[in-house]
Every structure is written in C-alpha cells, then in structure tokens.
C-alpha positions, -999 to 999 in steps of 0.1 A, spaced: 37 280 -20 8 279 -45 -23 292 -30 -43 262 -37 -24 240 -14 -36 261 15 -71 245 13 -68 212 34 -91 189 47 -126 197 64 -117 183 98 -105 153 116 -128 128 99 -120 142 64 -83 139 71 -85 104 87 -109 89 58 -86 104 34 -53 89 49 -71 58 53 -77 57 18 -43 62 10 -30 34 34 -59 9 22 -43 0 -12 -36 -29 -32 -11 -39 -10 -36 -47 17 -58 -67 -5 -34 -89 -22 2 -85 -4 -11 -90 31 -31 -124 25 -4 -141 7 23 -131 30 1 -144 60 -4 -175 43 32 -180 35 47 -170 67 28 -190 92 -7 -175 93 -13 -164 128 25 -161 136 26 -134 109 -5 -119 122 10 -114 155 41 -101 146 24 -78 122 1 -62 149 32 -56 172 49 -38 146 17 -18 136 16 -3 173 54 2 175 71 7 143 40 17 123 30 41 149 63 57 151 69 61 112 33 74 107 35 97 137 68 113 125 54 117 88 20 134 99 37 155 124 64 168 101 36 178 75 15 196 99 42 215 115 62 226 86 30 230 63 52 219 35 54 185 15 85 164 17 112 183 -1 106 215 18 96 199 49 129 183 55 147 215 45 129 235 72 137 207 96 175 211 86 186 229 55 214 205 48 188 175 50 169 188 21 185 158 1 162 136 21 131 153 10 143 151 -26 149 113 -21 114 109 -5 100 127 -35 113 102 -57 93 74 -41 60 87 -54 74 97 -88 85 60 -94 54 47 -79 32 66 -102 47 50 -133 32 17 -124 1 22 -102 -22 32 -127 -11 1 -146 -21 -21 -117 -52 -3 -112 -60 -8 -150 -55 -47 -146 -81 -45 -119 -105 -25 -139 -101 -48 -169 -113 -77 -145 -144 -57 -135 -154 -54 -173 -146 -90 -179 -172 -102 -151 -198 -75 -161 -196 -88 -195 -202 -125 -184 -167 -137 -193 -157 -151 -158 -149 -185 -173 -125 -171 -196 -107 -151 -169 -102 -185 -149 -83 -200 -179 -45 -205 -174 -33 -183 -198 -59 -153 -196 -40 -130 -174 -6 -133 -195 -25 -130 -227 -37 -98 -212 -8 -82 -199 13 -90 -230 -12 -75 -254 -1 -43 -271 -34 -24 -267 -57 -37 -238 -35 -29 -209 -26 4 -223 -64 14 -226 -73 2 -191 -42 16 -175 -50 51 -192 -86 52 -181 -75 45 -146 -48 73 -148 -72 97 -161 -97 91 -133 -69 95 -107 -59 128 -124 -94 140 -124 -97 136 -85 -65 154 -78 -73 182 -103 -104 191 -81 -81 198 -51 -79 184 -16 -114 189 -1 -134 188 -33 -114 160 -50 -94 138 -27 -117 140 6 -149 138 -14 -137 108 -32 -125 91 2 -158 98 18 -177 81 -9 -154 51 -17 -140 41 17 -174 31 34 -185 13 5 -150 -5 3 -155 -16 38 -189 -26 35 -180 -48 6 -149 -64 21 -171 -74 53 -197 -92 30 -170 -110 10 -153 -120 41 -182 -133 58 -194 -151 27 -161 -168 25 -165 -185 59 -198 -201 48 -181 -219 19 -178 -256 16 -165 -278 -14 -156 -314 -20 -128 -320 -43 -120 -348 -66 -101 -364 -39 -132 -369 -20 -120 -344 8 -144 -317 20 -130 -283 31 -148 -254 45 -144 -217 49 -141 -221 87 -113 -245 83 -94 -220 62 -100 -191 85 -86 -214 114 -55 -220 91 -52 -182 88 -54 -177 124 -35 -205 140 3 -196 143 22 -223 124 57 -229 141 67 -258 123 101 -252 105 108 -219 122 143 -211 124 161 -181 138 166 -173 102 129 -180 93 116 -160 120 138 -132 111 125 -134 74 91 -133 85 99 -103 108 111 -84 78 83 -94 54 59 -79 81 80 -46 84 80 -44 47 43 -48 46 41 -18 69 55 4 43 30 -6 18 0 -5 43 6 28 60 19 48 31 51 59 53 84 71 39 70 82 7 61 117 15 24 112 11 17 113 49 37 145 52 15 159 23 -15 149 39 -3 161 74 5 195 58 -34 199 50 -44 191 85 -58 220 106 -43 228 141 -75 219 160 -72 183 150 -60 157 174 -32 140 158 -30 113 184 -65 101 177 -59 105 139 -29 82 141 -47 55 162 -78 57 138 -57 54 108 -38 25 122 -70 6 134 -88 11 100 -59 0 79 -52 -30 99 -86 -42 101 -91 -39 63 -58 -60 56 -72 -87 85 -105 -87 67 -86 -91 33 -70 -122 47 -103 -136 61 -117 -128 27 -92 -144 4 -73 -173 24 -104 -193 33 -118 -190 -4 -85 -204 -19 -83 -231 10 -117 -242 1 -113 -249 -36 -76 -252 -39 -64 -266 -6 -31 -258 10 -13 -257 -26 -35 -227 -34 -17 -208 -9 15 -206 -28 1 -185 -55 20 -153 -42 16 -120 -60 -3 -137 -90 -32 -145 -66 -58 -119 -75 -54 -123 -112 -48 -161 -114 -59 -179 -85 -90 -160 -74 -107 -161 -109 -106 -199 -106 -120 -196 -71 -150 -175 -85 -159 -200 -114 -157 -228 -86 -183 -209 -65 -211 -215 -92 -237 -190 -102 -229 -167 -72 -194 -165 -83 -195 -137 -109 -213 -115 -84 -187 -121 -58 -161 -114 -84 -177 -82 -93 -178 -71 -59 -143 -83 -51 -127 -62 -81 -148 -31 -75 -135 -32 -41 -99 -38 -50 -105 -7 -76 -115 16 -47 -86 7 -29 -62 11 -57 -77 44 -66 -75 60 -33 -40 51 -29 -31 60 -64 -49 95 -58 -25 101 -28 7 91 -47 -2 118 -74 -12 143 -48 23 140 -32 39 146 -67 14 174 -74 20 192 -38 60 192 -42 56 205 -79 34 232 -68 58 242 -42 88 239 -65 72 258 -95 48 281 -76 21 272 -103 -15 265 -95 -27 230 -88 -49 226 -120 -18 235 -142 5 213 -124 -19 185 -124 -24 189 -162 13 187 -170 17 158 -148 -14 139 -163 5 140 -196 38 127 -182 21 100 -165 -2 90 -192 28 84 -212 47 65 -186 17 44 -177 17 34 -215 53 26 -215 52 4 -183 21 -12 -195 38 -23 -227 66 -34 -207 54 -70 -209 54 -69 -249 68 -41 -269 94 -31 -242 99 -67 -225 133 -75 -210 145 -94 -179 169 -83 -154 183 -99 -123 175 -77 -91 197 -75 -62 174 -93 -40 178 -124 -63 144 -119 -81 139 -115 -120 122 -84 -127 109 -65 -160 101 -28 -163 73 -25 -137 93 -47 -110 123 -26 -116 104 7 -106 87 -12 -77 119 -25 -63 138 6 -65 109 27 -48 98 3 -24 127 -21 -17 157 4 -20 146 40 -14 117 35 13 141 15 40 169 41 34 144 70 37 132 54 69 165 50 83 176 86 74 144 101 88 149 85 122 183 96 125 173 131 119 143 131 143 160 109 169 196 124 171 196 158 154 164 176 156 154 155 188 122 135 194 106 167 212 104 183 178 75 159 169 62 152 205 55 192 206 34 190 176 16 157 188 8 178 220 -2 210 204 -32 228 218 -29 208 252 -34 173 234 -18 142 252 9 122 235 0 88 252 26 67 236 52 94 239 78 74 260 74 45 233 81 69 206 111 83 220 127 47 225 115 38 190 129 67 171 160 68 187 171 33 192 150 7 179 138 20 146 173 29 130 188 -5 139 158 -24 123 157 -1 93 193 -5 87 189 -42 88 160 -38 64 179 -20 41 205 -49 39 180 -75 35 161 -54 8 196 -50 -12 203 -90 -7 234 -81 13 221 -95 46 217 -129 30 253 -128 17 265 -118 51 249 -146 69 252 -170 42 214 -174 39 200 -191 7 
C-alpha cells in the first residue's frame, strides 16, 4: 500500500464531517424532494426514516467497519475478508469509476447557474429552453464540467487530512447554514396566482409532511418502498466503496457507533431540510402541478420560482446553487478518493502521481459525457423502461444495476460466510457498546438479502414483468 494512504482523518469529528460530506450530495438536494413530492409526501418520509435506521444503518455500518478492520479500500478489503470474494471488491470499485465519468458534468451544470445568477441573467435562466440550450452546447458544459473536475482533483491531490477533511470542515457548516436559511425563507412565501388563489409556504410544507394515502395500492406502496430504498444508496454513499475507503482512514480510538449515528442524523436532516426548502417554494408559485417536475426540478422549475420571487429571487438563487455546488463537490471528492485509494493499492504509486493520472483520464471522460447531449448524442431504451443518453447509461449501470447487486452480495458475505460477528467485533473494539447489535444481525442475515434481491429485480425491470405491473 502506498505510504500516503496511511494518513487518515484527524479524529472522530474529522471523519464524521467528511463522511457526511460524501453522503450529502446532489441526491439529497434534488432527488429526495421530488421523490417525496411524487410518493405521497409524509408517507415517503415515514418509510424513508424507518429504512434509514434499519437498512441504511446496516449498510453504512458494514462498509465503515470493513474499511477500518481491513485498513484497505474495496478491492483488497473484500479479498482480505475472503480471498475468493475479491471479485466483489472489483465490482464495487467499478461503481465510483462509472459515477466519476458524469458527476463533474452535473457539478459543472450547477456551477454554470451560479455564474448566471451572479451575472444578473436569472430571467434568462428561467426561460423554457435555457437549460436544454446549455447542455446541448458544444463548449459551455465542457468548460464548466472541467472546472468542477479540476477543483475536485486538487482537493484529492492534497490528501486526506489536508485536502478532504479540510474541505469538508469548511464547506459542510456553510452548506448547513444556507439550507436552513432558504428552508425558513420558503415557509414565509405567499403568492396569488392568475386564478386568484393564494398559496403559502406553510401550506406547501403541510403538503410535504402530510401522508397522502389516496390511490395507494399494494403495488404502489411497494413502488414507494423501493424508491425510498434506492434513495438510501444515493444518500448514504453505501455499496460503492466510498465508506469502505473512508473507514480505512479512521483511527482505532474512534467510536464507530457514534459516528454511524451522527452520519445518519446529519444526512437525513439535510435531506429533510432540502424538501422543506424546495417543495413549499414550488407549491407557492406552481401549485401541485409543479410537483411533477421530477429530475429537472433544479435546473428548469426552480429558476422560474426564483424569478417569481422578485428582487430577493437572485439572492436566494445564488445561495441555493452555491449550497448545491458544495454538496456536489464533497460527494465528487469522495468518489474520486475511492478510485484514487484503490489505484494506490493496486499500483503501489504515491497519491500525487495517481491523482494526476486520474485527473487526465476523468477530464477526458467529463468532456465526452458533457458532449453526450450534442456531438455524442444518441438514445437507448434502458431495462427499467426509461430512455437514456450517455450520462443516463453511466448512472443506470452504476446506481440501478451494480449497487443493488453489490449490497445483495455483501450482505450474503457478511451474514452467512464470515458471519455478523466479524463486523460486530470491530464496532465493539476498545470496549465500545454496539447498541443495535441484535437488529444488525437480523437485518444483515435475513431482511437485507431478501430486499436487495427484490430491489435488483426492480432496477432491471424484471419485477414489473414478473407481476405484470405497468
């Protein structure tokens, strides 16, 4: 193993803030709110919270404990657990490798909108074709994607404590304060539409919190359950080798039980506040119809909301996109770090040399994926029924296909081959108390493998075919 990787985080706070930075990404800011709006508001929230303290806890605990106990990144961590299971480490390594091809592209989109609002062009950004015109350009998305990629690489180049931890210590508190400010402001909004109906932010917040049980059939409930489970992968950075890598940097005197709980709380709180920030804002200016924006919500729907806010709109917009950029950057850094750490172990080369090589590779990939809506544009039907371009394919393979399979195999490995005690012993290292030990045993051996198998079927579109769902 390369010498630099031995560094590690300065202590428990350093680890938690960096891990939370990895977990709190773009998925929390845009994916969680639109899923909550689409999947019954409070009903989705309740289901998600239950899953966080059960499934999320189980997967997060496993990844961090594996990393610290083996002191390795994903490939060699799984090989150390069971040599014949090194293939699982290789598959896990592929997830950040694929995610890194497009994460900087999305980060570049966010960065572009920061510049737009700082230059006073917010009204243009609210235009119907603005976002499409931007991403189909042959220059602008490449430039902003490369800027974001180079900033990410610079942080990773500087190492764990001086790069990743220092970055997270600076950005995460600012991100948290900004999201609270915008969320509180969203509750004070009020707007009378052309139809004469006045809608308020508090009404939108009530819509967000109230469980909507109308039209909830068994198949619909199961769909919401799987949406919430899928969000966990995005939200907690599990089953992609990131938390295994971060766990390998954690010192032995750190209480992993407290760390896991703190990461769960921080990540879930940010996701909840993101919903509190976005859903009332969309509701006030667009009503219930605005809730159907889906993944395009940040770049198409919200600019219209910021314009409708009047003079304060551009200020809120800058705060929002800076906050989103911070969230994207801390996550992008963790993805590149997972790749860097594995490559350092494979090649036995120092961090700086590995990072420079990876920077060149991913600058090229960022440019290619950014041009996936112009020069390299094509459409392909994905197994889950969606139509995707180059970015969508990378996202589908990494998140919808590989991550559920990795989770399924890792729960089988821990639950039935090495045994849950292997993880429990690390959680109890130094006399620490593993408070959710019994639940962990049940989840890792019985519940998680079954649900991960079902999620794998759902992500590939096989579940719908088996049950004949539309």
